[in-house]
C-alpha positions as CSV (number, residue, x, y, z in Angstrom):
1,M,55.0,-24.1,119.6
2,A,56.8,-20.9,120.9
3,I,59.4,-21.2,123.6
4,H,58.8,-18.7,126.4
5,P,61.8,-17.5,128.4
6,E,61.6,-18.0,132.1
7,K,60.4,-15.1,134.1
8,P,63.1,-13.4,136.2
9,P,62.8,-14.0,140.0
10,I,60.7,-11.4,141.9
11,T,62.9,-8.9,143.7
12,T,62.0,-7.1,146.8
13,S,64.9,-4.8,147.5
14,V,66.8,-2.0,145.8
15,A,69.8,-4.2,145.5
16,G,67.9,-6.6,143.3
17,I,68.1,-9.6,145.6
18,S,65.6,-12.3,144.7
19,D,63.0,-13.8,147.1
20,S,64.8,-17.2,146.9
21,V,68.0,-15.6,148.3
22,H,66.3,-13.9,151.1
23,A,64.4,-17.1,151.9
24,L,67.8,-18.9,152.5
25,Y,68.3,-16.7,155.6
26,I,64.9,-17.7,157.0
27,H,66.0,-21.4,157.1
28,I,68.0,-20.9,160.3
29,A,64.7,-20.6,162.1
30,A,61.9,-21.9,159.9
31,D,61.2,-24.0,156.9
32,D,59.8,-21.0,155.0
33,I,58.6,-17.4,155.6
34,S,55.1,-18.5,156.4
35,S,56.2,-20.5,159.4
36,L,58.6,-17.9,160.8
37,R,57.7,-17.2,164.4
38,K,57.8,-13.8,166.0
39,V,60.3,-15.0,168.6
40,D,62.8,-16.0,165.8
41,V,62.8,-12.6,163.9
42,F,65.7,-11.3,166.0
43,R,67.8,-14.4,165.4
44,V,67.2,-14.4,161.7
45,I,68.0,-10.7,161.2
46,E,70.9,-10.7,163.6
47,S,72.5,-13.6,161.7
48,V,73.1,-11.6,158.6
49,R,76.8,-10.9,158.3
50,S,77.9,-7.7,156.5
51,D,80.4,-9.6,154.4
52,N,78.0,-12.3,153.1
53,I,78.5,-13.2,149.4
54,D,74.8,-12.9,148.6
55,G,74.7,-9.1,149.1
56,V,71.9,-9.5,151.7
57,T,71.8,-6.8,154.4
58,R,69.9,-6.7,157.6
59,R,67.8,-4.0,156.2
60,S,67.0,-5.8,152.9
61,L,66.1,-9.0,154.8
62,A,63.9,-6.9,157.2
63,N,62.1,-5.3,154.3
64,W,61.6,-8.6,152.7
65,I,60.1,-10.1,155.9
66,Q,57.8,-7.1,156.3
67,A,56.7,-7.5,152.7
68,Q,56.0,-11.2,153.1
69,R,54.5,-11.1,156.6
70,E,52.8,-7.9,157.6
71,D,51.9,-9.4,161.0
72,L,55.7,-9.4,161.8
73,S,56.2,-5.8,160.8
74,L,56.3,-4.3,164.3
75,E,58.6,-7.0,165.5
76,V,61.0,-6.4,162.6
77,D,61.1,-2.6,163.4
78,L,61.8,-3.4,167.1
79,V,64.6,-5.8,166.2
80,L,66.2,-3.2,163.8
81,A,66.0,-0.5,166.5
82,E,67.6,-2.9,169.0
83,L,70.4,-3.9,166.7
84,S,71.2,-0.3,165.7
85,S,71.6,0.8,169.3
C-alpha cells in the first residue's frame, strides 16, 4: 500500500493564499462563502486590515469571492470602487 502525500490547498491569488485562509474572513458575516449575502460583501472586504498576519489583502479577498461566487461579482467591484475613493 503506497502512501500518498496530501494535496496542497488550492490557491486563488498571486500571493498563494489558500481558500481556507480566505474563508476565515467570510466568517464575520456568514458560515461559509455559499451563504454570504450581497449586503455583507462590503463589511467582509472592508474588515481586512492591511497589517493582518495572513497576508490577505482586500483585493485578494475580493478576487476570491468573485471566483467562488460569480453572482456577487458586480457587488464586489462596487465595494472596491467605494473603498478606493
